[in-house]
C-alpha positions in Angstrom: 28.4 -29.4 -12.3 27.9 -26.3 -14.4 24.3 -25.9 -15.6 25.5 -24.1 -18.8 27.1 -27.4 -19.9 25.1 -30.0 -18.1 23.8 -32.9 -20.2 20.2 -33.7 -20.8 18.5 -35.9 -18.2 19.0 -39.6 -18.9 15.9 -41.0 -20.6 14.0 -43.4 -18.4 16.1 -42.6 -15.3 14.6 -42.2 -11.8 15.5 -38.5 -11.9 13.6 -38.0 -15.2 10.5 -39.7 -13.8 10.7 -37.6 -10.6 11.0 -34.4 -12.7 8.1 -35.4 -14.9 6.0 -36.0 -11.8 6.8 -32.5 -10.6 6.0 -31.0 -14.0 2.6 -32.7 -13.9 2.0 -31.3 -10.4 2.8 -27.8 -11.6 0.5 -28.0 -14.6 -2.4 -29.4 -12.7 -2.1 -27.0 -9.8 -2.1 -23.9 -12.1 -4.7 -25.3 -14.5 -2.3 -25.2 -17.4 -2.1 -27.4 -20.5 1.7 -27.8 -20.7 4.7 -27.6 -18.3 8.4 -28.0 -19.0 11.9 -27.8 -17.6 14.4 -25.6 -19.5 18.1 -25.8 -19.2 20.3 -22.7 -19.5 23.0 -22.7 -22.3 26.1 -20.7 -22.7 24.7 -18.4 -25.4 21.9 -16.7 -23.2 19.4 -19.3 -24.2 17.2 -22.0 -22.7 16.7 -25.4 -24.2 13.9 -27.8 -23.2 14.9 -31.0 -21.3 11.4 -32.4 -20.5 7.8 -31.6 -21.3 4.5 -32.7 -19.6 1.5 -31.9 -21.7 -2.2 -32.6 -21.8 -2.7 -34.2 -25.2 -1.2 -32.8 -28.4 -0.5 -29.1 -28.2 1.3 -28.0 -31.4 2.8 -24.6 -30.9 2.8 -24.7 -27.1 5.7 -27.1 -26.9 8.7 -25.0 -25.9 12.1 -25.0 -27.6 15.0 -22.7 -27.6 14.2 -19.5 -25.7 16.2 -16.3 -25.3 17.0 -15.6 -21.7 19.2 -12.6 -22.1 18.8 -9.6 -19.7 15.6 -7.7 -20.4 13.5 -10.7 -21.2 11.0 -12.2 -18.8 13.0 -15.4 -18.2 16.3 -13.5 -18.1 15.1 -11.1 -15.4 13.4 -14.0 -13.5 16.7 -15.9 -13.4 18.7 -12.8 -12.5 16.5 -11.8 -9.6 15.6 -15.4 -8.6 11.8 -14.6 -8.7 8.9 -16.5 -10.1 6.3 -14.9 -12.3 2.7 -15.5 -13.4 1.2 -13.8 -16.4 -2.6 -14.3 -16.4 -3.2 -12.7 -19.8 -0.2 -13.2 -22.1 -1.2 -11.0 -25.0 -1.7 -8.0 -22.7 1.6 -8.4 -20.8 4.0 -5.5 -20.5 6.9 -7.8 -21.6 7.4 -8.0 -25.4 8.8 -11.5 -25.3 5.6 -12.8 -23.5 3.4 -11.1 -26.1 5.5 -12.7 -28.8 5.0 -16.1 -27.1 1.2 -15.4 -27.2 1.4 -14.4 -30.9 3.7 -17.2 -32.0 2.5 -20.2 -29.8 -1.0 -19.1 -28.9 -0.3 -18.9 -25.2 -3.1 -17.3 -23.2 -1.3 -17.6 -19.8 2.3 -18.1 -18.9 4.2 -18.8 -15.7 7.7 -19.7 -14.6 10.1 -20.0 -11.8 14.0 -20.2 -11.8 15.5 -23.5 -10.8 18.4 -22.6 -8.4 20.8 -25.3 -7.5 22.1 -25.7 -4.0 25.5 -24.2 -5.0 23.7 -21.0 -5.9 23.8 -21.3 -9.7 20.7 -21.3 -11.9 20.0 -24.5 -13.8 17.2 -23.1 -15.9 13.4 -22.5 -15.7 10.3 -24.4 -14.7 7.6 -23.2 -17.1 3.9 -23.6 -17.6 1.5 -22.3 -20.3 -2.0 -22.7 -21.5 -4.0 -21.5 -24.5 -6.6 -19.8 -22.3 -5.9 -16.8 -20.1 -6.3 -17.3 -16.3 -9.5 -16.0 -14.9 -7.6 -14.1 -12.1 -4.0 -13.5 -11.2 -3.2 -15.4 -8.0 0.0 -14.7 -6.0 -0.2 -18.2 -4.5 0.5 -19.7 -7.9 3.9 -17.9 -8.1 4.7 -19.1 -4.6 3.8 -22.7 -5.4 6.0 -22.6 -8.5 8.9 -21.3 -6.5 8.5 -24.1 -3.9 8.2 -26.7 -6.7 11.3 -25.3 -8.4 13.2 -25.8 -5.1 12.2 -29.5 -5.1 13.2 -29.8 -8.8 16.6 -28.4 -7.8 16.9 -31.1 -5.2 16.3 -33.7 -7.9 18.9 -32.2 -10.3 21.8 -31.5 -8.0 23.6 -34.5 -6.4 23.1 -33.5 -2.8 20.8 -34.8 0.0 17.4 -33.4 -0.6 16.7 -33.5 3.1 19.4 -30.9 3.6 17.7 -28.4 1.3 14.3 -29.2 2.8 15.8 -28.7 6.3 17.2 -25.3 5.1 13.7 -24.2 3.9 12.2 -25.3 7.2 14.8 -23.3 9.1 14.1 -20.2 6.9 10.4 -20.5 7.5 10.8 -20.8 11.2 13.3 -17.9 11.4 11.0 -15.6 9.5 7.9 -16.7 11.5 9.7 -16.2 14.8 10.8 -12.7 13.8 7.2 -11.7 12.9 5.8 -13.3 16.0 8.3 -11.3 18.1 7.1 -8.1 16.6 9.8 -7.6 14.0 11.2 -6.3 11.8 12.7 -3.2 13.5 12.2 0.1 11.7 14.6 3.0 11.1 13.8 6.3 9.5 15.7 8.4 7.0 14.5 11.9 6.0 14.2 13.3 2.5 15.1 17.0 2.4 13.9 19.8 0.2 17.1 21.1 -1.2 15.6 24.6 -1.7 14.5 25.4 1.8 16.2 22.6 3.8 12.9 21.3 5.3 12.0 17.6 5.7 9.5 16.6 3.0 9.4 12.9 3.4 10.5 10.3 6.0 11.3 6.9 4.6 10.7 3.8 6.8 13.4 1.1 6.4 13.3 -2.4 7.7 16.2 -3.7 9.9 17.0 -7.2 11.0 19.1 -8.8 13.8 22.8 -8.1 13.4 24.7 -10.8 11.5 21.5 -12.4 10.1 21.7 -10.7 6.7 20.3 -7.5 5.2 16.7 -6.6 4.2 17.1 -7.8 0.7 18.2 -11.3 1.9 15.3 -11.5 4.5 12.6 -10.5 2.1 13.9 -12.8 -0.6 14.1 -15.8 1.8 10.6 -15.0 3.1 9.2 -15.0 -0.4 10.8 -18.4 -1.2 9.0 -20.0 1.8 5.6 -18.3 1.2 6.0 -15.6 3.9 6.9 -12.6 1.7 3.6 -10.9 2.1 3.4 -11.5 5.8 6.9 -10.0 6.3 6.1 -6.9 4.2 2.8 -6.4 6.0 4.5 -6.6 9.4 7.1 -4.1 8.3 4.5 -1.6 7.1 2.5 -2.1 10.3 5.5 -1.3 12.4 6.4 1.7 10.3 3.0 3.3 10.7 3.3 3.5 14.5 5.4 6.6 14.1 2.6 8.6 12.3 1.3 10.3 15.5 4.7 11.9 15.9 5.1 13.0 12.3 4.1 16.7 12.0 2.7 18.0 8.7 3.6 18.7 6.0 6.2 15.8 6.2 4.9 12.5 4.7 5.8 9.0 5.9 7.0 6.7 3.1 6.7 2.9 3.3 8.0 0.3 0.8 5.7 -2.3 -0.8 6.2 -4.7 -3.7 3.6 -4.8 -6.6 2.3 -8.3 -5.5 1.6 -7.1 -2.0 0.0 -3.9 -3.3 -2.1 -5.9 -5.8 -3.2 -8.3 -3.1 -4.7 -5.5 -1.0 -3.3 -7.0 2.1 -2.4 -3.5 3.3 -5.9 -2.0 2.8 -6.9 -2.3 6.4 -3.7 -0.7 7.6 -3.9 2.2 5.1 -7.6 2.8 5.9 -6.6 4.1 9.4 -4.1 6.6 8.0 -5.2 10.3 7.8 -5.2 11.6 4.2 -2.0 13.4 3.2 0.3 11.6 5.6 1.5 8.6 3.7 3.3 7.6 0.5 3.8 4.1 -0.8 7.1 3.3 -2.6 6.9 0.7 -5.4 10.3 -0.8 -5.9 11.6 -1.1 -9.5 13.3 -4.4 -8.7 10.0 -6.3 -8.7 8.2 -7.0 -11.9 4.6 -5.9 -12.8 2.7 -8.1 -15.2 -0.7 -6.5 -15.0 -0.4 -2.7 -15.1 -4.2 -2.2 -15.4 -4.8 -3.8 -11.9 -1.9 -1.8 -10.3 -3.3 1.4 -11.8 -6.7 0.7 -10.4 -5.2 0.2 -6.9 -3.0 3.3 -7.4 -6.2 5.3 -8.0 -7.9 3.8 -5.0 -4.9 4.8 -2.8 -4.9 8.3 -4.2 -8.6 8.5 -3.3 -7.5 7.9 0.3 -5.0 10.7 0.1 -2.0 8.3 -0.3 0.8 9.3 -2.7 2.7 6.9 -4.9 6.5 6.9 -5.3 8.5 4.9 -7.9 11.6 3.7 -6.0 15.1 2.8 -7.4 14.4 4.3 -10.8 17.1 3.1 -13.2 18.0 0.0 -11.3 15.6 -2.7 -12.5 12.6 -3.6 -14.6 11.6 -1.4 -17.6 12.0 1.9 -15.8 10.6 4.3 -18.4 7.6 2.2 -19.1 6.9 1.7 -15.4 7.2 5.5 -14.8 4.8 6.2 -17.7 2.3 3.5 -16.7 2.2 4.3 -13.0 2.4 8.1 -13.2 3.8 8.4 -9.7 3.8 11.4 -7.4 7.5 10.9 -6.7 10.3 9.4 -8.8 13.3 8.3 -6.8 16.5 8.1 -8.9 18.6 5.1 -7.8 21.9 5.8 -6.1 23.8 4.1 -8.9 22.8 6.9 -11.2 23.5 9.6 -8.7 27.0 8.3 -7.6 28.7 9.7 -10.7 26.6 12.8 -11.3 29.4 15.2 -10.2 32.1 13.5 -12.2 30.5 12.1 -15.4 28.6 14.5 -17.7 26.5 11.6 -19.1 25.0 11.0 -15.6 24.1 14.7 -15.4 22.4 14.5 -18.8 20.4 11.5 -17.7 19.3 13.2 -14.5 18.1 16.2 -16.4 16.1 13.9 -18.7 14.4 12.3 -15.7 13.6 15.7 -14.3 12.1 16.8 -17.7 10.0 13.7 -18.1 8.9 13.8 -14.5 7.6 17.3 -14.9 5.6 16.2 -17.9 3.7 13.6 -15.8 3.4 15.8 -12.8 5.9 13.9 -10.6 8.6 15.3 -8.2 12.1 13.8 -8.3 14.1 12.6 -5.3 17.8 11.8 -5.6 18.8 8.8 -3.5 22.3 8.0 -2.2 23.7 11.6 -1.8 27.0 11.0 -0.1 29.0 14.2 -0.8 28.5 17.9 -1.0 29.5 17.8 -4.6 26.7 15.4 -5.5 24.2 17.5 -3.6 25.3 20.6 -5.4 25.0 19.0 -8.8 21.6 17.5 -8.0 20.3 20.9 -7.2 21.8 22.4 -10.4 20.0 19.9 -12.6 16.6 20.8 -11.0 16.1 17.9 -8.6 14.1 19.3 -5.7 14.5 16.6 -3.1 17.5 14.6 -1.8 18.2 11.7 0.5 21.5 10.1 1.6 24.2 9.7 4.3 25.6 13.1 3.5 22.3 14.6 4.7 21.2 12.2 7.4 21.7 8.5 8.2 18.8 6.2 9.0 17.9 6.4 12.7 15.5 4.7 15.1 14.3 8.2 16.1 12.7 10.7 13.7 15.1 13.3 12.4 12.9 16.2 11.5 15.2 19.2 11.9 15.7 21.4 8.8 19.1 21.6 7.3 
């Protein structure tokens, strides 16, 4: 069954009643006034299959919605991630602000419905006229779990098999954390001018044959253990700090939801000022920049630097760069891979360097795999570089200058 061409749910069917019950559960749990199930179409749109609403809510009833890349729903479906926007009219995403203006939505949330064959059926959505008092990460997790149950209803396969899979993922992640995982490897970032090590990035590694970091963190998030796994990774990474001589800085990765939750505050409080940087990945969305800026300022008050990771690979790169004003901007390897063979990539790199200087940020080129790339990176004014050509990730600190 292809969700792009799947028919509407049969009116009065057991499946329709089950889906309506789940929509009601989503609405009540989040304190919303309306919830709905959208089905993806072939022309980058979503059409509404079912709606559960509290009374008559003209304007809030969804219809055809654009889900092309660059929209909230399009990116949520592409990255298979739920989202919650507590205050729709102040959201960074233009399509959400338009929803607030057009339909009077004060808060908006959604989660992609992914069928057991890996295709995306559509979106589970919720909205209300009033903004949410606070942004709660657990609401996004609840929607993701509910979207998984919805997928079981929509796809003709035994629901117990999918439930069993989720149980297995939960147990696998829990056992890894309880066993002291994940393992950590370290990859240096070099100053291309003097060859010294400026930053050492901590990277998570998982048992051989069990999938890479992206798969593990995604699976953990779908079963409600995303924050626990990220926190465990940061805790393990920080153990190397006593062996890290100044002026090198240890860099750890954290998603915006984990940073906003302040789950890492206790760990960061024990770190001496000037020894740590937090990399915020561009693959994860930020709906409330004001809160993230507040936490950024708190971290800087503790002597912790901020890095924008994977610049050019995900959500609204330029806006995120300008909103966060990071200490480091890490240009994604996809933009570095052709810098020595395509003049357009060199022009783009120069533009990033210029903009970074304007906001007081240093630039790191990721994914340096050849001497030619390193030479071109240096020519365009990028001061720092990281990649296999310079040093591969290792369980032991590699601090020798080049």
